[in-house]
mmJSON file of the N, C-alpha and C atoms, coordinates in Angstrom:
{"data_MODEL":{"atom_site":{
"group_PDB":["ATOM","ATOM","ATOM","ATOM","ATOM","ATOM","ATOM","ATOM","ATOM","ATOM","ATOM","ATOM","ATOM","ATOM","ATOM","ATOM","ATOM","ATOM","ATOM","ATOM","ATOM","ATOM","ATOM","ATOM","ATOM","ATOM","ATOM","ATOM","ATOM","ATOM","ATOM","ATOM","ATOM","ATOM","ATOM","ATOM","ATOM","ATOM","ATOM","ATOM","ATOM","ATOM","ATOM","ATOM","ATOM","ATOM","ATOM","ATOM","ATOM","ATOM","ATOM","ATOM","ATOM","ATOM","ATOM","ATOM","ATOM","ATOM","ATOM","ATOM","ATOM","ATOM","ATOM","ATOM","ATOM","ATOM","ATOM","ATOM","ATOM","ATOM","ATOM","ATOM","ATOM","ATOM","ATOM","ATOM","ATOM","ATOM","ATOM","ATOM","ATOM","ATOM","ATOM","ATOM","ATOM","ATOM","ATOM","ATOM","ATOM","ATOM","ATOM","ATOM","ATOM","ATOM","ATOM","ATOM","ATOM","ATOM","ATOM","ATOM","ATOM","ATOM","ATOM","ATOM","ATOM","ATOM","ATOM","ATOM","ATOM","ATOM","ATOM","ATOM","ATOM","ATOM","ATOM","ATOM","ATOM","ATOM","ATOM","ATOM","ATOM","ATOM","ATOM","ATOM","ATOM","ATOM","ATOM","ATOM","ATOM","ATOM","ATOM","ATOM","ATOM","ATOM","ATOM","ATOM","ATOM","ATOM","ATOM","ATOM","ATOM","ATOM","ATOM","ATOM","ATOM","ATOM","ATOM","ATOM","ATOM","ATOM","ATOM","ATOM","ATOM","ATOM","ATOM","ATOM","ATOM","ATOM","ATOM","ATOM","ATOM","ATOM","ATOM","ATOM","ATOM","ATOM","ATOM","ATOM","ATOM","ATOM","ATOM","ATOM","ATOM","ATOM","ATOM","ATOM","ATOM","ATOM","ATOM","ATOM","ATOM","ATOM","ATOM","ATOM","ATOM","ATOM","ATOM","ATOM","ATOM","ATOM","ATOM","ATOM","ATOM","ATOM","ATOM","ATOM","ATOM","ATOM","ATOM","ATOM","ATOM","ATOM","ATOM","ATOM","ATOM","ATOM","ATOM","ATOM","ATOM","ATOM","ATOM","ATOM","ATOM"],
"id":[1,2,3,4,5,6,7,8,9,10,11,12,13,14,15,16,17,18,19,20,21,22,23,24,25,26,27,28,29,30,31,32,33,34,35,36,37,38,39,40,41,42,43,44,45,46,47,48,49,50,51,52,53,54,55,56,57,58,59,60,61,62,63,64,65,66,67,68,69,70,71,72,73,74,75,76,77,78,79,80,81,82,83,84,85,86,87,88,89,90,91,92,93,94,95,96,97,98,99,100,101,102,103,104,105,106,107,108,109,110,111,112,113,114,115,116,117,118,119,120,121,122,123,124,125,126,127,128,129,130,131,132,133,134,135,136,137,138,139,140,141,142,143,144,145,146,147,148,149,150,151,152,153,154,155,156,157,158,159,160,161,162,163,164,165,166,167,168,169,170,171,172,173,174,175,176,177,178,179,180,181,182,183,184,185,186,187,188,189,190,191,192,193,194,195,196,197,198,199,200,201,202,203,204,205,206,207,208,209,210,211,212,213],
"type_symbol":["N","C","C","N","C","C","N","C","C","N","C","C","N","C","C","N","C","C","N","C","C","N","C","C","N","C","C","N","C","C","N","C","C","N","C","C","N","C","C","N","C","C","N","C","C","N","C","C","N","C","C","N","C","C","N","C","C","N","C","C","N","C","C","N","C","C","N","C","C","N","C","C","N","C","C","N","C","C","N","C","C","N","C","C","N","C","C","N","C","C","N","C","C","N","C","C","N","C","C","N","C","C","N","C","C","N","C","C","N","C","C","N","C","C","N","C","C","N","C","C","N","C","C","N","C","C","N","C","C","N","C","C","N","C","C","N","C","C","N","C","C","N","C","C","N","C","C","N","C","C","N","C","C","N","C","C","N","C","C","N","C","C","N","C","C","N","C","C","N","C","C","N","C","C","N","C","C","N","C","C","N","C","C","N","C","C","N","C","C","N","C","C","N","C","C","N","C","C","N","C","C","N","C","C","N","C","C","N","C","C","N","C","C"],
"label_atom_id":["N","CA","C","N","CA","C","N","CA","C","N","CA","C","N","CA","C","N","CA","C","N","CA","C","N","CA","C","N","CA","C","N","CA","C","N","CA","C","N","CA","C","N","CA","C","N","CA","C","N","CA","C","N","CA","C","N","CA","C","N","CA","C","N","CA","C","N","CA","C","N","CA","C","N","CA","C","N","CA","C","N","CA","C","N","CA","C","N","CA","C","N","CA","C","N","CA","C","N","CA","C","N","CA","C","N","CA","C","N","CA","C","N","CA","C","N","CA","C","N","CA","C","N","CA","C","N","CA","C","N","CA","C","N","CA","C","N","CA","C","N","CA","C","N","CA","C","N","CA","C","N","CA","C","N","CA","C","N","CA","C","N","CA","C","N","CA","C","N","CA","C","N","CA","C","N","CA","C","N","CA","C","N","CA","C","N","CA","C","N","CA","C","N","CA","C","N","CA","C","N","CA","C","N","CA","C","N","CA","C","N","CA","C","N","CA","C","N","CA","C","N","CA","C","N","CA","C","N","CA","C","N","CA","C","N","CA","C","N","CA","C","N","CA","C","N","CA","C"],
"label_alt_id":[null,null,null,null,null,null,null,null,null,null,null,null,null,null,null,null,null,null,null,null,null,null,null,null,null,null,null,null,null,null,null,null,null,null,null,null,null,null,null,null,null,null,null,null,null,null,null,null,null,null,null,null,null,null,null,null,null,null,null,null,null,null,null,null,null,null,null,null,null,null,null,null,null,null,null,null,null,null,null,null,null,null,null,null,null,null,null,null,null,null,null,null,null,null,null,null,null,null,null,null,null,null,null,null,null,null,null,null,null,null,null,null,null,null,null,null,null,null,null,null,null,null,null,null,null,null,null,null,null,null,null,null,null,null,null,null,null,null,null,null,null,null,null,null,null,null,null,null,null,null,null,null,null,null,null,null,null,null,null,null,null,null,null,null,null,null,null,null,null,null,null,null,null,null,null,null,null,null,null,null,null,null,null,null,null,null,null,null,null,null,null,null,null,null,null,null,null,null,null,null,null,null,null,null,null,null,null,null,null,null,null,null,null],
"label_comp_id":["MET","MET","MET","ASN","ASN","ASN","ASN","ASN","ASN","ALA","ALA","ALA","ASN","ASN","ASN","VAL","VAL","VAL","GLY","GLY","GLY","GLU","GLU","GLU","ALA","ALA","ALA","PRO","PRO","PRO","ARG","ARG","ARG","LEU","LEU","LEU","LEU","LEU","LEU","ASP","ASP","ASP","PRO","PRO","PRO","ILE","ILE","ILE","GLU","GLU","GLU","ALA","ALA","ALA","GLY","GLY","GLY","ARG","ARG","ARG","ARG","ARG","ARG","LEU","LEU","LEU","SER","SER","SER","VAL","VAL","VAL","SER","SER","SER","PRO","PRO","PRO","VAL","VAL","VAL","THR","THR","THR","LEU","LEU","LEU","ALA","ALA","ALA","SER","SER","SER","TRP","TRP","TRP","ARG","ARG","ARG","CYS","CYS","CYS","ARG","ARG","ARG","GLY","GLY","GLY","LYS","LYS","LYS","GLY","GLY","GLY","PRO","PRO","PRO","SER","SER","SER","TYR","TYR","TYR","VAL","VAL","VAL","LYS","LYS","LYS","ILE","ILE","ILE","GLY","GLY","GLY","GLY","GLY","GLY","LYS","LYS","LYS","VAL","VAL","VAL","LEU","LEU","LEU","TYR","TYR","TYR","ARG","ARG","ARG","ALA","ALA","ALA","ALA","ALA","ALA","ASP","ASP","ASP","LEU","LEU","LEU","ASP","ASP","ASP","ALA","ALA","ALA","PHE","PHE","PHE","VAL","VAL","VAL","SER","SER","SER","ALA","ALA","ALA","ALA","ALA","ALA","VAL","VAL","VAL","ILE","ILE","ILE","ASP","ASP","ASP","PRO","PRO","PRO","THR","THR","THR","ALA","ALA","ALA","THR","THR","THR","ALA","ALA","ALA","ILE","ILE","ILE"],
"label_asym_id":["A","A","A","A","A","A","A","A","A","A","A","A","A","A","A","A","A","A","A","A","A","A","A","A","A","A","A","A","A","A","A","A","A","A","A","A","A","A","A","A","A","A","A","A","A","A","A","A","A","A","A","A","A","A","A","A","A","A","A","A","A","A","A","A","A","A","A","A","A","A","A","A","A","A","A","A","A","A","A","A","A","A","A","A","A","A","A","A","A","A","A","A","A","A","A","A","A","A","A","A","A","A","A","A","A","A","A","A","A","A","A","A","A","A","A","A","A","A","A","A","A","A","A","A","A","A","A","A","A","A","A","A","A","A","A","A","A","A","A","A","A","A","A","A","A","A","A","A","A","A","A","A","A","A","A","A","A","A","A","A","A","A","A","A","A","A","A","A","A","A","A","A","A","A","A","A","A","A","A","A","A","A","A","A","A","A","A","A","A","A","A","A","A","A","A","A","A","A","A","A","A","A","A","A","A","A","A","A","A","A","A","A","A"],
"label_entity_id":["1","1","1","1","1","1","1","1","1","1","1","1","1","1","1","1","1","1","1","1","1","1","1","1","1","1","1","1","1","1","1","1","1","1","1","1","1","1","1","1","1","1","1","1","1","1","1","1","1","1","1","1","1","1","1","1","1","1","1","1","1","1","1","1","1","1","1","1","1","1","1","1","1","1","1","1","1","1","1","1","1","1","1","1","1","1","1","1","1","1","1","1","1","1","1","1","1","1","1","1","1","1","1","1","1","1","1","1","1","1","1","1","1","1","1","1","1","1","1","1","1","1","1","1","1","1","1","1","1","1","1","1","1","1","1","1","1","1","1","1","1","1","1","1","1","1","1","1","1","1","1","1","1","1","1","1","1","1","1","1","1","1","1","1","1","1","1","1","1","1","1","1","1","1","1","1","1","1","1","1","1","1","1","1","1","1","1","1","1","1","1","1","1","1","1","1","1","1","1","1","1","1","1","1","1","1","1","1","1","1","1","1","1"],
"label_seq_id":[1,1,1,2,2,2,3,3,3,4,4,4,5,5,5,6,6,6,7,7,7,8,8,8,9,9,9,10,10,10,11,11,11,12,12,12,13,13,13,14,14,14,15,15,15,16,16,16,17,17,17,18,18,18,19,19,19,20,20,20,21,21,21,22,22,22,23,23,23,24,24,24,25,25,25,26,26,26,27,27,27,28,28,28,29,29,29,30,30,30,31,31,31,32,32,32,33,33,33,34,34,34,35,35,35,36,36,36,37,37,37,38,38,38,39,39,39,40,40,40,41,41,41,42,42,42,43,43,43,44,44,44,45,45,45,46,46,46,47,47,47,48,48,48,49,49,49,50,50,50,51,51,51,52,52,52,53,53,53,54,54,54,55,55,55,56,56,56,57,57,57,58,58,58,59,59,59,60,60,60,61,61,61,62,62,62,63,63,63,64,64,64,65,65,65,66,66,66,67,67,67,68,68,68,69,69,69,70,70,70,71,71,71],
"pdbx_PDB_ins_code":[null,null,null,null,null,null,null,null,null,null,null,null,null,null,null,null,null,null,null,null,null,null,null,null,null,null,null,null,null,null,null,null,null,null,null,null,null,null,null,null,null,null,null,null,null,null,null,null,null,null,null,null,null,null,null,null,null,null,null,null,null,null,null,null,null,null,null,null,null,null,null,null,null,null,null,null,null,null,null,null,null,null,null,null,null,null,null,null,null,null,null,null,null,null,null,null,null,null,null,null,null,null,null,null,null,null,null,null,null,null,null,null,null,null,null,null,null,null,null,null,null,null,null,null,null,null,null,null,null,null,null,null,null,null,null,null,null,null,null,null,null,null,null,null,null,null,null,null,null,null,null,null,null,null,null,null,null,null,null,null,null,null,null,null,null,null,null,null,null,null,null,null,null,null,null,null,null,null,null,null,null,null,null,null,null,null,null,null,null,null,null,null,null,null,null,null,null,null,null,null,null,null,null,null,null,null,null,null,null,null,null,null,null],
"Cartn_x":[0.845,0.0,0.887,0.56,1.348,0.715,1.406,0.892,1.453,2.062,2.705,1.71,0.465,-0.515,-1.509,-1.284,-2.2,-2.235,-3.422,-3.582,-3.568,-3.198,-3.193,-4.575,-5.114,-6.391,-6.14,-7.05,-6.862,-7.004,-6.293,-6.404,-7.75,-8.577,-9.911,-9.953,-10.552,-10.661,-12.13,-12.484,-13.848,-13.971,-15.192,-15.361,-14.555,-14.315,-13.511,-12.07,-11.503,-10.126,-10.017,-10.996,-10.985,-11.097,-11.953,-12.096,-10.806,-10.125,-8.829,-7.845,-7.847,-6.91,-7.197,-8.477,-8.866,-9.06,-8.921,-9.139,-10.572,-11.524,-12.947,-13.615,-14.807,-15.512,-16.229,-16.532,-17.346,-18.718,-19.232,-20.517,-20.389,-19.266,-19.024,-18.968,-18.283,-18.228,-19.627,-20.455,-21.827,-22.626,-22.444,-23.131,-22.704,-21.409,-20.92,-21.511,-21.586,-22.157,-23.602,-24.373,-25.791,-25.969,-25.01,-25.09,-24.347,-23.77,-23.038,-21.71,-21.149,-19.86,-18.834,-17.624,-16.595,-15.943,-15.111,-14.366,-15.264,-14.834,-15.535,-15.475,-16.476,-16.51,-17.116,-16.969,-17.567,-18.454,-19.438,-20.273,-20.126,-19.682,-19.522,-20.32,-21.308,-22.148,-22.85,-23.179,-23.859,-22.93,-21.645,-20.677,-19.985,-19.923,-19.247,-17.753,-16.976,-15.517,-14.92,-13.75,-13.039,-11.716,-11.405,-10.095,-9.095,-7.934,-6.901,-6.563,-6.504,-6.179,-7.236,-8.508,-9.572,-9.449,-9.043,-8.836,-7.677,-6.606,-5.459,-5.869,-6.675,-7.139,-8.028,-8.872,-9.75,-8.922,-7.895,-7.022,-6.278,-5.768,-5.036,-5.923,-7.187,-8.119,-8.462,-8.235,-8.576,-7.414,-6.274,-5.102,-5.365,-5.06,-5.192,-3.794,-3.404,-2.085,-2.224,-1.746,-1.914,-1.09,-0.138,0.672,0.081,-0.992,-1.633,-2.27,-2.166,-2.722,-4.222,-4.99,-6.444,-6.768,-7.76,-8.17,-9.502],
"Cartn_y":[-1.177,0.0,1.235,2.2,3.414,4.505,4.96,5.994,7.367,7.531,8.795,9.949,9.677,10.747,10.839,10.102,10.133,11.548,12.07,13.397,14.521,14.219,15.247,15.323,16.525,16.711,16.716,16.119,16.143,17.567,17.862,19.173,19.228,20.208,20.36,21.611,21.49,22.604,22.875,24.144,24.486,24.304,24.396,24.167,25.119,26.332,27.259,26.763,26.401,25.891,24.569,23.69,22.393,22.581,23.501,23.784,24.292,25.165,25.655,24.504,23.623,22.49,21.548,21.408,20.512,21.239,22.553,23.377,23.278,23.256,23.298,24.334,24.751,25.747,25.088,25.873,25.351,24.868,25.471,25.039,23.627,23.342,21.991,20.993,21.349,20.463,20.209,21.252,21.099,20.177,20.328,19.472,18.018,17.791,16.433,15.844,16.644,16.135,15.712,16.526,16.222,14.955,14.684,13.512,12.299,12.436,11.318,11.055,12.074,11.964,12.79,12.817,13.685,13.11,13.932,13.467,13.32,12.479,12.331,13.651,13.878,15.11,14.81,15.759,15.646,16.859,16.695,17.824,17.972,19.124,19.429,20.697,20.583,21.739,22.273,21.394,21.801,22.353,22.465,23.015,21.877,21.977,20.981,21.263,20.232,20.338,19.12,19.308,18.232,17.981,16.7,16.351,16.372,16.958,17.037,15.65,14.665,13.297,12.744,13.101,12.636,13.282,14.543,15.208,14.557,14.246,13.569,12.204,11.464,10.146,10.266,11.29,11.52,11.771,12.59,12.873,11.607,10.864,9.63,8.626,8.552,7.617,8.036,9.296,9.8,9.721,9.22,9.138,8.147,8.573,7.719,7.507,6.254,5.911,5.645,6.574,6.389,5.231,4.734,3.616,2.267,2.283,1.029,0.379,-0.905,-1.644,-1.824,-1.399,-1.579,-3.037,-3.535,-4.934,-4.971],
"Cartn_z":[0.0,0.0,0.0,-0.832,-0.946,-0.099,0.915,1.807,1.483,0.31,-0.042,-0.106,-0.497,-0.661,0.486,1.557,2.691,3.254,3.433,4.005,2.982,1.741,0.71,0.067,-0.021,-0.701,-2.209,-2.984,-4.437,-4.969,-6.022,-6.664,-7.362,-6.992,-7.575,-8.442,-9.602,-10.533,-10.826,-10.938,-11.323,-12.842,-13.388,-14.829,-15.718,-15.266,-16.067,-16.151,-14.999,-14.977,-15.733,-15.525,-16.207,-17.718,-18.135,-19.559,-20.172,-19.454,-19.946,-20.104,-19.134,-19.153,-20.322,-20.683,-21.777,-23.109,-23.11,-24.309,-24.82,-23.888,-24.228,-23.329,-23.705,-22.9,-21.721,-20.691,-19.59,-20.076,-21.136,-21.705,-22.274,-22.912,-23.424,-22.279,-21.202,-20.036,-19.486,-19.414,-18.919,-19.839,-21.138,-22.101,-21.929,-21.767,-21.546,-20.276,-19.205,-17.944,-18.149,-18.862,-19.097,-19.927,-20.805,-21.681,-21.128,-19.935,-19.346,-20.025,-20.647,-21.343,-20.578,-21.102,-20.532,-19.294,-18.664,-17.487,-16.265,-15.348,-14.07,-13.32,-12.477,-11.687,-10.33,-9.426,-8.098,-7.869,-7.013,-6.602,-5.099,-4.695,-3.277,-3.005,-2.15,-1.855,-3.084,-4.018,-5.241,-6.308,-6.003,-6.948,-7.69,-9.007,-9.832,-9.822,-9.515,-9.494,-10.183,-10.731,-11.412,-10.712,-10.472,-9.929,-11.079,-10.832,-11.866,-12.398,-11.525,-11.944,-12.899,-12.692,-13.588,-14.967,-15.003,-16.29,-17.036,-16.309,-16.926,-17.476,-16.72,-17.159,-18.395,-18.436,-19.581,-20.839,-20.715,-21.856,-22.278,-21.323,-21.641,-22.373,-21.983,-22.619,-24.05,-24.386,-25.714,-26.7,-26.255,-27.127,-28.254,-29.463,-30.642,-31.2,-31.332,-31.859,-33.354,-34.189,-35.634,-36.195,-35.414,-35.897,-35.517,-34.721,-34.321,-35.548,-35.625,-36.754,-36.565,-37.55,-37.509,-37.794,-37.088,-37.283,-37.988],
"occupancy":[1.0,1.0,1.0,1.0,1.0,1.0,1.0,1.0,1.0,1.0,1.0,1.0,1.0,1.0,1.0,1.0,1.0,1.0,1.0,1.0,1.0,1.0,1.0,1.0,1.0,1.0,1.0,1.0,1.0,1.0,1.0,1.0,1.0,1.0,1.0,1.0,1.0,1.0,1.0,1.0,1.0,1.0,1.0,1.0,1.0,1.0,1.0,1.0,1.0,1.0,1.0,1.0,1.0,1.0,1.0,1.0,1.0,1.0,1.0,1.0,1.0,1.0,1.0,1.0,1.0,1.0,1.0,1.0,1.0,1.0,1.0,1.0,1.0,1.0,1.0,1.0,1.0,1.0,1.0,1.0,1.0,1.0,1.0,1.0,1.0,1.0,1.0,1.0,1.0,1.0,1.0,1.0,1.0,1.0,1.0,1.0,1.0,1.0,1.0,1.0,1.0,1.0,1.0,1.0,1.0,1.0,1.0,1.0,1.0,1.0,1.0,1.0,1.0,1.0,1.0,1.0,1.0,1.0,1.0,1.0,1.0,1.0,1.0,1.0,1.0,1.0,1.0,1.0,1.0,1.0,1.0,1.0,1.0,1.0,1.0,1.0,1.0,1.0,1.0,1.0,1.0,1.0,1.0,1.0,1.0,1.0,1.0,1.0,1.0,1.0,1.0,1.0,1.0,1.0,1.0,1.0,1.0,1.0,1.0,1.0,1.0,1.0,1.0,1.0,1.0,1.0,1.0,1.0,1.0,1.0,1.0,1.0,1.0,1.0,1.0,1.0,1.0,1.0,1.0,1.0,1.0,1.0,1.0,1.0,1.0,1.0,1.0,1.0,1.0,1.0,1.0,1.0,1.0,1.0,1.0,1.0,1.0,1.0,1.0,1.0,1.0,1.0,1.0,1.0,1.0,1.0,1.0,1.0,1.0,1.0,1.0,1.0,1.0],
"B_iso_or_equiv":[0.0,0.0,0.0,0.0,0.0,0.0,0.0,0.0,0.0,0.0,0.0,0.0,0.0,0.0,0.0,0.0,0.0,0.0,0.0,0.0,0.0,0.0,0.0,0.0,0.0,0.0,0.0,0.0,0.0,0.0,0.0,0.0,0.0,0.0,0.0,0.0,0.0,0.0,0.0,0.0,0.0,0.0,0.0,0.0,0.0,0.0,0.0,0.0,0.0,0.0,0.0,0.0,0.0,0.0,0.0,0.0,0.0,0.0,0.0,0.0,0.0,0.0,0.0,0.0,0.0,0.0,0.0,0.0,0.0,0.0,0.0,0.0,0.0,0.0,0.0,0.0,0.0,0.0,0.0,0.0,0.0,0.0,0.0,0.0,0.0,0.0,0.0,0.0,0.0,0.0,0.0,0.0,0.0,0.0,0.0,0.0,0.0,0.0,0.0,0.0,0.0,0.0,0.0,0.0,0.0,0.0,0.0,0.0,0.0,0.0,0.0,0.0,0.0,0.0,0.0,0.0,0.0,0.0,0.0,0.0,0.0,0.0,0.0,0.0,0.0,0.0,0.0,0.0,0.0,0.0,0.0,0.0,0.0,0.0,0.0,0.0,0.0,0.0,0.0,0.0,0.0,0.0,0.0,0.0,0.0,0.0,0.0,0.0,0.0,0.0,0.0,0.0,0.0,0.0,0.0,0.0,0.0,0.0,0.0,0.0,0.0,0.0,0.0,0.0,0.0,0.0,0.0,0.0,0.0,0.0,0.0,0.0,0.0,0.0,0.0,0.0,0.0,0.0,0.0,0.0,0.0,0.0,0.0,0.0,0.0,0.0,0.0,0.0,0.0,0.0,0.0,0.0,0.0,0.0,0.0,0.0,0.0,0.0,0.0,0.0,0.0,0.0,0.0,0.0,0.0,0.0,0.0,0.0,0.0,0.0,0.0,0.0,0.0],
"pdbx_formal_charge":[null,null,null,null,null,null,null,null,null,null,null,null,null,null,null,null,null,null,null,null,null,null,null,null,null,null,null,null,null,null,null,null,null,null,null,null,null,null,null,null,null,null,null,null,null,null,null,null,null,null,null,null,null,null,null,null,null,null,null,null,null,null,null,null,null,null,null,null,null,null,null,null,null,null,null,null,null,null,null,null,null,null,null,null,null,null,null,null,null,null,null,null,null,null,null,null,null,null,null,null,null,null,null,null,null,null,null,null,null,null,null,null,null,null,null,null,null,null,null,null,null,null,null,null,null,null,null,null,null,null,null,null,null,null,null,null,null,null,null,null,null,null,null,null,null,null,null,null,null,null,null,null,null,null,null,null,null,null,null,null,null,null,null,null,null,null,null,null,null,null,null,null,null,null,null,null,null,null,null,null,null,null,null,null,null,null,null,null,null,null,null,null,null,null,null,null,null,null,null,null,null,null,null,null,null,null,null,null,null,null,null,null,null],
"auth_seq_id":[1,1,1,2,2,2,3,3,3,4,4,4,5,5,5,6,6,6,7,7,7,8,8,8,9,9,9,10,10,10,11,11,11,12,12,12,13,13,13,14,14,14,15,15,15,16,16,16,17,17,17,18,18,18,19,19,19,20,20,20,21,21,21,22,22,22,23,23,23,24,24,24,25,25,25,26,26,26,27,27,27,28,28,28,29,29,29,30,30,30,31,31,31,32,32,32,33,33,33,34,34,34,35,35,35,36,36,36,37,37,37,38,38,38,39,39,39,40,40,40,41,41,41,42,42,42,43,43,43,44,44,44,45,45,45,46,46,46,47,47,47,48,48,48,49,49,49,50,50,50,51,51,51,52,52,52,53,53,53,54,54,54,55,55,55,56,56,56,57,57,57,58,58,58,59,59,59,60,60,60,61,61,61,62,62,62,63,63,63,64,64,64,65,65,65,66,66,66,67,67,67,68,68,68,69,69,69,70,70,70,71,71,71],
"auth_comp_id":["MET","MET","MET","ASN","ASN","ASN","ASN","ASN","ASN","ALA","ALA","ALA","ASN","ASN","ASN","VAL","VAL","VAL","GLY","GLY","GLY","GLU","GLU","GLU","ALA","ALA","ALA","PRO","PRO","PRO","ARG","ARG","ARG","LEU","LEU","LEU","LEU","LEU","LEU","ASP","ASP","ASP","PRO","PRO","PRO","ILE","ILE","ILE","GLU","GLU","GLU","ALA","ALA","ALA","GLY","GLY","GLY","ARG","ARG","ARG","ARG","ARG","ARG","LEU","LEU","LEU","SER","SER","SER","VAL","VAL","VAL","SER","SER","SER","PRO","PRO","PRO","VAL","VAL","VAL","THR","THR","THR","LEU","LEU","LEU","ALA","ALA","ALA","SER","SER","SER","TRP","TRP","TRP","ARG","ARG","ARG","CYS","CYS","CYS","ARG","ARG","ARG","GLY","GLY","GLY","LYS","LYS","LYS","GLY","GLY","GLY","PRO","PRO","PRO","SER","SER","SER","TYR","TYR","TYR","VAL","VAL","VAL","LYS","LYS","LYS","ILE","ILE","ILE","GLY","GLY","GLY","GLY","GLY","GLY","LYS","LYS","LYS","VAL","VAL","VAL","LEU","LEU","LEU","TYR","TYR","TYR","ARG","ARG","ARG","ALA","ALA","ALA","ALA","ALA","ALA","ASP","ASP","ASP","LEU","LEU","LEU","ASP","ASP","ASP","ALA","ALA","ALA","PHE","PHE","PHE","VAL","VAL","VAL","SER","SER","SER","ALA","ALA","ALA","ALA","ALA","ALA","VAL","VAL","VAL","ILE","ILE","ILE","ASP","ASP","ASP","PRO","PRO","PRO","THR","THR","THR","ALA","ALA","ALA","THR","THR","THR","ALA","ALA","ALA","ILE","ILE","ILE"],
"auth_asym_id":["A","A","A","A","A","A","A","A","A","A","A","A","A","A","A","A","A","A","A","A","A","A","A","A","A","A","A","A","A","A","A","A","A","A","A","A","A","A","A","A","A","A","A","A","A","A","A","A","A","A","A","A","A","A","A","A","A","A","A","A","A","A","A","A","A","A","A","A","A","A","A","A","A","A","A","A","A","A","A","A","A","A","A","A","A","A","A","A","A","A","A","A","A","A","A","A","A","A","A","A","A","A","A","A","A","A","A","A","A","A","A","A","A","A","A","A","A","A","A","A","A","A","A","A","A","A","A","A","A","A","A","A","A","A","A","A","A","A","A","A","A","A","A","A","A","A","A","A","A","A","A","A","A","A","A","A","A","A","A","A","A","A","A","A","A","A","A","A","A","A","A","A","A","A","A","A","A","A","A","A","A","A","A","A","A","A","A","A","A","A","A","A","A","A","A","A","A","A","A","A","A","A","A","A","A","A","A","A","A","A","A","A","A"],
"auth_atom_id":["N","CA","C","N","CA","C","N","CA","C","N","CA","C","N","CA","C","N","CA","C","N","CA","C","N","CA","C","N","CA","C","N","CA","C","N","CA","C","N","CA","C","N","CA","C","N","CA","C","N","CA","C","N","CA","C","N","CA","C","N","CA","C","N","CA","C","N","CA","C","N","CA","C","N","CA","C","N","CA","C","N","CA","C","N","CA","C","N","CA","C","N","CA","C","N","CA","C","N","CA","C","N","CA","C","N","CA","C","N","CA","C","N","CA","C","N","CA","C","N","CA","C","N","CA","C","N","CA","C","N","CA","C","N","CA","C","N","CA","C","N","CA","C","N","CA","C","N","CA","C","N","CA","C","N","CA","C","N","CA","C","N","CA","C","N","CA","C","N","CA","C","N","CA","C","N","CA","C","N","CA","C","N","CA","C","N","CA","C","N","CA","C","N","CA","C","N","CA","C","N","CA","C","N","CA","C","N","CA","C","N","CA","C","N","CA","C","N","CA","C","N","CA","C","N","CA","C","N","CA","C","N","CA","C","N","CA","C","N","CA","C","N","CA","C","N","CA","C"],
"pdbx_PDB_model_num":[1,1,1,1,1,1,1,1,1,1,1,1,1,1,1,1,1,1,1,1,1,1,1,1,1,1,1,1,1,1,1,1,1,1,1,1,1,1,1,1,1,1,1,1,1,1,1,1,1,1,1,1,1,1,1,1,1,1,1,1,1,1,1,1,1,1,1,1,1,1,1,1,1,1,1,1,1,1,1,1,1,1,1,1,1,1,1,1,1,1,1,1,1,1,1,1,1,1,1,1,1,1,1,1,1,1,1,1,1,1,1,1,1,1,1,1,1,1,1,1,1,1,1,1,1,1,1,1,1,1,1,1,1,1,1,1,1,1,1,1,1,1,1,1,1,1,1,1,1,1,1,1,1,1,1,1,1,1,1,1,1,1,1,1,1,1,1,1,1,1,1,1,1,1,1,1,1,1,1,1,1,1,1,1,1,1,1,1,1,1,1,1,1,1,1,1,1,1,1,1,1,1,1,1,1,1,1,1,1,1,1,1,1]
}}}
């Protein structure tokens, strides 16, 4: 078990910051949330927030390798 991050709060970004990080508008993020698409998010006190790690995972999942052989 890795205890390196015990006690550290995750970095949380609001939709404006998250949109900047993903190069999309906050409106796009809202649309994705309504459609069940896009990165994972949390709601705290009714406020939508994104964990930086979830944004990184979302980007990683969208990587397309043009050298991959199509089947």
